[in-house]
N, C-alpha and C positions, 0 to 999 in steps of 0.2 A: 515407577514414577511416584513421587511423594504427593501427599494431600495438597500441599501448597502449590505444587506444579499443576495439578489437576484443576485447582481453582483458577489459576492464572490462565490456563488454556481455555477454560470455560468463559472467563472474562473476555479474552481475545475473540472468542467465537461470537459472543453477544455483540461486541463492538463491530465485528466484521459484518454483522447483519444490520446494525443501526446506522452506521456511517453511510453506506450506499442509499439507505432509505432517506436519510437527512439530505444527502446530495440531490436526490431526485425531487425534493420539495423546494429547492432553491430557485430563485427567479432567473438566474443566469443559465441559459440553455447549454452553454459550453461546459459548465461544471457538471450538469446532469449527464453528460456523455461519458464522464470519467468512470473507469472500472477499478474497483478496489481489489487488489490481488491478495494482500495479506495485511493483518494487523498484529503488531507485537507490542505488548506492554512491558514496562520495566517491572521488576519484582515488587516495588512498592505501589504500583499502579498509579503513580503520579504523572508519568510521561508515557506517551504511546506513539509509536511510529506507524504511519499508514502508508503502505506501499501501493503505488498506482501503476496501471498498465501504461507503458510509454507509447504504444501503438507506433505510428510513424510521425510523431510530432517533432518539429524542429526544436532546437535549443531555445529559440526565441519564444515559441509557443509554450514550451514547458515552463519557462520562467514566468510568463504571463499567467498560466494556470496556477502556479505556486503563489503568486502575488494575490490572485483572487481567492484562493483557498485560505491564505493567511487572514484576509479580511472576513471570510465566512466562518472561520474557525469557532468564534464564540456562538454562532447560531447552531452549528453542528454539535458542539459540546452541550448546549442547552437542550437540544432535541434528545440527546442520549440521556441526560439527567432526568428529564421529564418522563420519558418513556419507561425508564427503569425505576424511577422514584429514588434515585441516588441523591445524596447530599452534595456531592461534587463529582466532576468528571475529570479524567486525566487530561493533561495538556496534549493536544494532538499536534503532531508534526507530520507533514506530508512530503513524500519523496517519490520520484519515479524509479521503478525497479528495472535496472538494466541487466539483471542476472540472466535473463533468457537470451539476450543478444550475446552476452559474454560466453555462455555455454555453447551457443551455436558456432561462435568463432573457434572455440576449442575443438568442437567436433569436426569442423571443417579442416583444422590443422591436422587432426589425427587421420582423417581421410586422405589428406595430401601426403602425409608421411607413409601411410600404408600403400598408396599408389606408387610412390617413389621406390619403396622397397620391392614392390612387385615388379616394377620396370627393371630394376637392377638385377633381379635373379633370372 
């Protein structure tokens, strides 16, 4: 791992701690409930994707959360800048992470295939 990659991982880690802290200080109780799974910054640290735990939220609820987060984004970015003494913060983009559901579906398919093969023999 190169020195630049280590610095980027460290930066991701710092934001991974600051963003939930900033969310917990917002006035909207619904946004305080959200769990941050992962934070990934682009190489230039200008843009940053924040992956959120989807829980069992409906599509309508997710869209509402994303609208509220878009409005709260400047507050969260300002919190990160002030806490770390940065001149600027990366532009945050929030997304719900469906990777866990997808991996569970794949595992279920593998189990089904294994069961079918077992039944055939």
